[in-house]
C-alpha positions as CSV (number, residue, x, y, z in Angstrom):
1,M,188.0,93.6,16.8
2,G,187.9,96.3,19.4
3,L,188.8,96.2,23.5
4,F,185.2,96.4,24.5
5,S,183.7,94.1,21.7
6,F,184.4,91.1,24.0
7,F,181.4,92.6,26.2
8,K,179.0,93.0,23.2
9,R,176.1,91.0,23.7
10,P,174.1,89.5,20.7
11,D,171.3,91.5,19.2
12,I,168.2,89.2,19.4
13,N,166.6,91.8,16.5
14,E,169.7,90.7,14.1
15,G,169.4,87.0,15.1
16,L,165.6,87.2,14.7
17,K,166.2,88.1,11.0
18,A,168.8,85.4,10.3
19,F,166.4,82.8,12.0
20,K,163.6,84.0,9.6
21,S,166.0,83.6,6.9
22,T,167.5,80.2,7.7
23,D,165.4,77.3,6.2
24,G,164.7,74.8,8.8
25,A,165.7,76.8,11.5
26,V,164.2,76.3,15.3
27,L,163.9,79.0,17.8
28,I,164.3,77.9,21.4
29,D,163.8,80.1,24.5
30,V,165.4,78.9,27.6
31,R,163.6,80.7,30.1
32,T,161.4,79.2,32.7
33,E,157.7,78.3,31.7
34,E,156.5,81.5,33.8
35,E,158.7,83.8,32.1
36,Y,157.6,82.4,28.8
37,A,153.9,82.8,29.6
38,E,154.6,86.3,30.3
39,R,156.0,87.2,27.0
40,K,157.5,85.1,23.8
41,I,158.5,85.6,20.4
42,E,155.8,84.0,18.1
43,G,157.1,80.5,16.7
44,S,159.4,80.0,19.4
45,I,159.7,76.6,21.9
46,N,159.9,77.1,25.3
47,L,162.5,74.6,26.6
48,P,164.1,75.9,30.0
49,L,168.0,75.8,30.2
50,D,167.6,73.1,33.3
51,E,165.8,70.8,30.6
52,I,167.9,71.6,27.9
53,T,169.0,68.0,27.3
54,K,165.6,67.4,26.4
55,I,166.4,69.2,23.0
56,T,166.7,65.6,21.4
57,S,162.8,65.5,21.2
58,V,162.3,68.4,19.9
59,V,165.4,68.8,17.7
60,P,166.7,65.2,17.0
61,D,169.1,66.2,13.9
62,K,172.2,68.0,15.5
63,N,173.0,69.7,12.4
64,T,169.5,71.6,12.4
65,P,170.1,75.4,12.9
66,V,169.0,76.6,16.5
67,F,168.4,79.7,17.3
68,L,168.7,80.3,21.2
69,H,167.2,83.5,23.3
70,C,166.4,84.1,26.9
71,R,165.9,86.9,29.0
72,S,169.5,88.7,28.6
73,G,171.5,86.3,26.5
74,K,173.5,84.8,29.7
75,R,171.2,81.3,30.0
76,S,171.2,81.0,26.2
77,G,174.9,81.3,26.3
78,K,175.1,78.6,28.5
79,A,172.5,76.6,26.4
80,Q,174.7,77.0,23.5
81,K,177.7,75.6,25.2
82,I,175.7,72.6,26.6
83,L,174.0,71.8,22.7
84,A,177.8,72.0,21.3
85,S,179.0,69.4,23.8
86,M,175.8,67.5,22.9
87,G,177.0,67.5,19.2
88,Y,174.6,70.3,17.8
89,T,176.8,72.3,15.1
90,K,174.6,75.2,14.2
91,A,173.2,76.5,17.7
92,V,173.6,80.3,17.9
93,N,173.1,82.5,21.0
94,I,170.8,85.3,19.7
95,G,170.8,87.2,22.9
96,G,168.1,88.3,25.4
97,I,164.4,89.1,24.7
98,I,164.7,92.3,27.2
99,T,166.2,94.1,24.0
100,Y,163.4,92.8,21.6
101,K,161.6,95.1,19.3
102,G,159.2,93.1,17.7
């Protein structure tokens, strides 16, 4: 692991490949409703960061693979930590839509 690998952000394009190849996975966009309305990834569910604890109504099984993204990866990183504290075992931050090539 290099000195600057700590600063490397997740690659949403690689994360989406993993999402698409994971059975039963759910893609959650934690941006605001306004941001989501402007641009979204097909198949994603909008659940803003300030409402992330409501995930139990969307993903009741805490062993479900949950792939999280936002604009830059910062909010989805926070969401990942919140979900882990709630007992979600497979929550992954895949980064920000600003680098999405789709």
